[in-house]
N, C-alpha and C positions, 0 to 999 in steps of 0.2 A: 771498038768498044773502049779500050783504055787509051792512054796517051802513049806517045813514042817512048820506048824503053820501059814500058810497064808490063806487068804480068796480068793480063785480063782475067785469068782464072782466080776467083776469089774463094777463100776458105773462111769459115766463121772465126772471128777474132782478128782478121786482117785489118790493118789501118788503111782506110781509103782516103786519098788526098785529092781534093778538087781545087786546082789552081784558080785564083781569082784575079791576080795581077802579078807583076814581076816581083813583088815583095811578099805577098801573103797568099795563103791557101786556107781552105776550110777542110777540117778533118772529121772523119767519122769512123766507126767500127762496123765491119760487115757482120750482120746478125744472122743471115741465112735467108731462106725463101719461105714465103707464106703463100700458098695457093699458086706456086710457080713464079711469084714476083720476088726479086731480091730486095732485101731491106738493109738499111744501115741505121745505127744509133748515133746521134750527134747532139752536141750542146748548141742550142740556138735561142735567139731572142726574137725569132721571126714573127711569132703571133703575139708578142708582148707589146704593151703600150710603152715599155721602157726601151729607149734607143741608146745607141753608143756615142753620139757626138760629145757628150759631156764626160771628159776624163777617161774615155774608152771603157766605160762600165755600163752594164745593163743589169739592174737589180732583179728583175723578174725574168730570168731565163730558165730553160729546162732542157733535159735530155729528151729527145723525141725519137721515135722510130718512124722512119720515112722510106718510101721506095728509093732504091739506089739512084735512079736517074732523075728523081725529083730535084736533087741537089745539083745536077749538072750531068751532061753527057760526056764531058772530058774529065777523066779521073785516072788514077793509077794506084796500085798497091804500094804502100810506103811504110813498110815495117822497119823503119829507120834505126831503131835501137836494138834490133835482134842480136847484134854483135856484142852489145854491152849488158843487156838484161834478158833473162829468160821470159818468154811469153807465158802468161798464166793460162791454165787449162780453160778452154772456152766454156764447156758444159758445167764444170765444177765451180768456176769462179767468175768468169766474165759475164756469161748470160744471166746468172742470178743477180749480179750487180746492176746490169742494164735494166732488168725487169724491175728491180727495186727503185732505180733512179727515175724511170719514166714517169713524167708528170710532177716530179719533185721540183720545187722552186729552188734555183741556184743563182748565184751571181756570176755573170760573165764579166771577166776583166781581161782586157787585151794583153796586159803584161803578166798577170799572175794566174788566170784561169780562163784560157780561151779554148777553142775546140780541139787544138792540138794537145794541150795539157790534159783535157778530158779523155781524149783517145789513148794517150800513152798511159794515163792512170788506169784505164780499163784493161788495156792489153798487158802492161808490164807491172802495174801496181806502183808506178813512179810518174810523178808529174814533171814533164819536160816539154819545152817548146823550142825546137831548134831555130824556127824562124825568128822568134824573139831574141834568142841568143845571138843570132847574126846581126840583128838591129843594134843590140847592146855593144857589139864589137865596134860599131861606127860611132855610137853616141858617147861611150865611156871616155875615149881620148879627148873629145871636145869638152865634156864636163870637167875632166881632170884639169885641163888647161884653165878653164874659168875658175875652178876652186883655187888653183895655185895663184891666180891673179886676183883672188878675193872679189870676183865679180859675180859670184853665184853663192 
């Protein structure tokens, strides 16, 4: 069910990571079961006519509630910030936030509001994207050099 080194047992509020390639993953929050089917909440532009190619943005995105395996059969629990931030109570905070967000139009921005940002915002109340921070670690030195040479 899960990936190697994952905990396949899911609890409401867990962040679920779906690896897409060696650089990026899609993230969701485990919502629980409905009629025996496990569901996750995630930020997506899947059904929108707005696509990502232009500047990594999709203006008409939304949080959707989908069956866990609709997003992929390879996934893992990735509560990556548990050591830094307390998880919010699922029933008192996370679930009501998800319920309120479903169907609300949001902007997906690969750098500032992607599915990982949304998942950490729901679980911890903090927007963080470790995958984007890793990319910045590689980009920042190259930009710094160009700025110093006044080429950027």
